[in-house]
N, C-alpha and C positions, 0 to 999 in steps of 0.2 A: 300783588304787592311785591312778590319776589322778582317778577319780571321787571317792574319799574326800578327796583333797587339795583338789579343787575345792569340795566341800561345806564343808570346814572352813576355808577361806581366805576371809575377808570381802572383801578387795579384788577377788578374782576374781568373787565373787558380785555385787559392785557393778558390775563391768564387764559381767557377764552381764545385769544389770537395765537398765543404760544402753543396751547394744547392742539389747536388745529394744525400747526406746522409739525408738531411731534407725530400726530396721527398720519399726516401725509408721508413723512419720512418712514414711519413704520410700515405703511402700505407698500412703499417702494421696496424696502428691504425684504419684507416677507414675500412680496410678489416676485422679486428677482430670485429669491431662494427657491420658491415653488417652481419657477421656470427652469432654473439650472438643474435642480434635483430631478424634475420630471424628464428633462432632456437626457441626463445621465442614465436614469432608469430605463429610458427607451433605447438608448444606444447599447447598453450592456445587458438588456433583457432582465432587469431586476423586477421582482414582484413588488418590492417596496424599497424606500430609501429613507435614510436617517432623518427623522423629524419632518418628512415631506408633508404628511397629512396634517400634522400639528401646525406647520407653517401656513397651510391652506386655511385651517380653521382661524388662525390668528389674523390672516389677511382679510377673511370674510368679516370677522368681528370689527376690525378697524374700518372697513368700508361702511358698516352699519353706523359706527360711531361718527365717522366723517359726515354721513348723511344727516345724522341727528344734529351735529354742530352747525351744519349749513342748511338746516331745514327752511329758514326764512328766505335765503337766496334761491333755493330750489323752488319754493312756492311762488316767489316773484317771477321766476323764469317761466314756470308752467302757466301762470296767469297771463304772461305776455304772449305765449303761444296761442292762447284762446282769443286774443284781440289783435290779430296781425293787421287788420284793416285800419284800426284806429292809430296804430303806431306808424303805419306807412302813409297815412293821409297827408296831403300837402297843406300847408298853412293857408288860411283864407286871405290873409293880407301879406303879400310878398314883401320882404324887407329889401330895400334898395341900398346899395352900397356905393359910395362916391368913388372908391378905388377899385380897380379891377382885382378879381380874385386870382391869385397865382395858381398856375397849373402844377399839381403835385405829381411827379412821376413815380410810379411804383418802383421801389428799389429793394434790394436785399439787405434787410436789417441785420444787426448783430445776432439777435435771437434766432432768426431764420437761418443764418449762416451756421450757428452753433448746432441747431437741430439737424441741419443737413449733413454737417461733418460727423456728428454722432451716428446718424443713420447709415452713412457710408461706411464708417468704421465697424458698426455692428454687422452690416452685410458682408464686409470683407472677412471678419472673424468667423462668421457663420459659414462662409464658403470655404475657409481654410480648415475649420475644425470638423464640420459635418462630413461624414463619409461620402465620397463621390460615387457616381454611377459607373458601372463597367459595361462594356459592350457584351452582347450575348456570347461572343466567341472568345472573350478573354478569360483565362483561368487564374484563380488565386492559387496560393501555395498548397492549400489543402487539396484542391482538385489535382494539382500536379503530382503531389505525393500519392494520392489514391491511384492514379494511373501508373506511377513509377513502382508502387508496391504490388501491382498485380503480378501473377506468375509470368516471368519473362519480361516484365515491364522495364526492369532496370537494364536489360541487355548485357553487353559485355562489361559495362562499367561495374555492375554488381559483382561480377566474378573477380574483377581486379581489386576490389576494395578489401582492406584488412579489417575483418570484423572482430578481431581481438579474442583473447582466451576466455574461458569460463571462469566467472568470479565465484566467491563463496556463496553458498546457497542461503545462508542466514546472516542477519546483522544483529549483533549484540552490543551491549554497553557493559563490559565486565566490571568496570569500576563503580557502577551505579548501584545504589541500594535497590533491593528487589522486594516486591510486594506479591505474595502468593494470592492467587484468586481462588475463591471457592469453586467447587465442581459445578459446572453449569447444569441447571435443571430447567429445560425448556418448558414453557407453559403448555398445558394440555388444552389446546384450542384447535378447532377444525381448520385445515389448511385453506379451503376455499373461502371461508369466512374472513380469514386474515387477508387474503388477496383482494377480496371485495372491499374490505375496510381500509386498505392502505391509502393514505393521503399524505401530502406534504403539510406538516403542521409547523407553523412559525411562531405561534403564541404559546409561551410556556409559563407554568405556575411556579412560584417559589417553593423551595424545599430541597431535601436531599435525595439523591438517587441511591438506591441500595447497592452495596457491593455485589450482591447476587445478581441484580439486573445487569450491572456492567459486565460481569463475568459472562452472562448469557449473550450479551450483545457482541462481545469480542469473540466468543466461540462461534457465533453465527457468521461473523465477518470472515475469520481466517483460522478458526480452530482446527486442530488436527483430528480428523474423523477416522483415519486408518493409520494407526501408529506404525504398522509394519512397513508401509510404503511411504508414509509421510503425506498422504493425501489430506486435503483440507476441505473446509465447508464450501468454498467457492471454486469453480473450475479454473484451471490455468493451462495455457498452451504448453504441452510437453511436461506438465507438472514442474515447471521451473519457478513459479511463484515470485515474480519480480516486485510485488507490492509490499511495502512496509506500512504498518499501522502505528500512528502516534495518536495519543489521546490528550487533549487539553482538558484537565479536570477543573471544573468550577465549583461543583457542590456534590460530593459523593461521600457517603458514610465511611468513616475510617481512613479516608485519604486526604492529605493536604492538597490544596489547590496548586496546580503546576502542570508541567509537561512530562508525560510518561511515554514509554515505548513498549509495545506489546511484544513480549518474548514468546513467539509462537510455540516453540518446542516444549517449553515448560509451563505454558498457560499462566504467565506471570507478567507483571508490569515492572519495567525498569524506570526508576525515577531519574529523569534527566536534570530537571531543575524545578525548584519551588517558586511560587509567586502567582499573583493574580494576572492572568493572561486575557481577561475579558476585553479591556480597552485596546491592546494591540491587535487582537483578533478582529474586533469590529472595524478598526482602522484599515487593516489589511483586506477586509471584506468590503471595503468601500462603503462603510456605513450601514451594513445590514445588521440590525440590532439583535437578531436571533442568535448570532454568534456569541453574544455576551449573556443573553438571558437563559440559554439552555444550560442544563446541568453538565453536559459533556459535549465536546466537539471532536469528532474523529477526523484525522488528517491523514489522507492516503498519499504516499509517495511511491515512486517507481525507481528501482535500480535497473536502468535500461540494459546494462550489459548482460544481466542474467538471461534475458530473452534474445538479445541481439546476436550473441555468438552462434546461436543455432538457427534462428529464423530470419536473420539478416534483414532484408528490406521490409519484411512483413512484421517485424518485431513491434513497432509502435502500434500497429493495428491491434495486435493481440493484447498488448499491455492495457490499452484503453478499454477493450472488451472486459478484461479481468477486473479493472476498477469498477466498471458498471455492475458486474456480477456481485462484487462485495457490497457495493452500495445498496443494491436491491435486497441482499440478505439482511443488512442492518435495518432497512425499512420494515421488512416483514417481521423481524425479531422484535423491533420496537412496538409495532402494532399489536403483536401477540402478547406483549407484556403490559399493554395498556398505556404505552408511552407514545410520544409524538416524535417524528423525525423529519428532517428536511435536508435535501441535497443542495449544496452551494457550488456553482461552477464559476461564478464571477468573483474574482479576487485578484489582488496584486501578487503575482507569483513571487517576485523577489522578496517582498516583505514576509510572506509565509515561509519561504525557504530560509531566510535569516532567523526567523522566530524559532524554527525547529533545528537549525544548525546543519543544513545540507547545502551542497554547493550549487544546486540548480542546473547542473550539467550531467554528472554521473548519476546523481539522484536528485529528483525534483518532485515538487508537489503536483498532484493531478486533481484532487477532489477533496472537498470538505463536506462533512455531514454532521448536523446538530441533532442531539437527542435530549428530550426533556420531559418533564411531567406535564400532562395536559388534563383538561376537564374530561370527564367520562362522556 
C-alpha cells in the first residue's frame, strides 16, 4: 500500500529525486575530502588527519543510501545481465524504411570534452603538486648538509665564516607572572617496564592534569639535576642547552589555559599569555586533533647561536639530537606517570613560531609533544 501511494504521489517522487541528488553531492564531497586528506597524510607522514575517518564513514553510509534509493534500477540492470541473449537477439521481421538511414559519425560531444578537460587538469595538478622523483646521484639539502657538517667537510669556507659570539645561556620573561611548581616526585616504577610500555598515545581522556604531574614532566624534560654545574636531565653538547621549552596549557589543575615558558633555573612557569590555544595549535599541526585534546602540549624551540658559536657547522646536528633526548624523556616520564604522550614532527613552522612569539631564525620551533590522560 505504501509503495503504491509512493508511486502515485508526485510530491513524494519529487522528494525522492531531490534526495538522490543530495546523496550524490554528499558522496562527491566526502569522497574528495577522504582523497585529499589521505593524500596529505601520506605526503606528510601523518598517522591520522582531521575528520579523515569520519568522512570515510559518512561516504560509506551515503553509498549505502544511494544503493537503497536506486535499488529498482540496480535490480533491473542485474536482471538484464542475466538475459544478454534476449536483449541482443535480432527482430524476426525486419522493418524496411523507405528513406536511407543517415550515417552518424562518432564525434566528441560536450560532455566528453568536459570530462577530458577535467581529467587533463587533474593530471596536470597531480604532476605539479606531487613530489617528483630524483636520480640516485642527486642529493637533497639534507644530504648536502650532512656531508658539509662532517669533520673537515666545510673546508676553508668553514674557517672563514663568522660564527658569532656566545649568547646568554638562559631565556627569561622578567615581566611575566610566575607560577612556582611543586618539587618533582618521580613515580616509583621499574625503568625497564617503562621502556617496554612506552608507546605513542594519541587518544586522550577528558579531565585535568595535576600540577604535580606537570612538574615531574618538566623536570624530566630539562630539570636541573646538578645545581653546582647546571647539568640537566637531558644531555647537551658542551652543556650549552640551546633548547627552550614552552607549554601550551589546556587543562591543568591550578593553571589558567594559555602559553607558558619553563624557567629552568627556578623550576617555574612564566605566563606569556592566557587564552584557549587548542584551535590554533590544531590548525598549525595541519589538523592533528591530539594537539587540542591533550591536557598539555610541549613546544621545543632552539636558540641556535648557543651551540653555533662553539660547534659551528655541526651545531644543527647536536641541537636536533638534544631535542630528541628531551622528547624521549617526556615519553618515559609520561609513561611512568600513567599518562600518554605523542611526538609531533609535522606542523607549519611559521604558524607555531608566531603562536609562541619567536622569529623563526635566531629561535625556531623544532618539536611538539602532547601529553594527556589515557585509559589504563
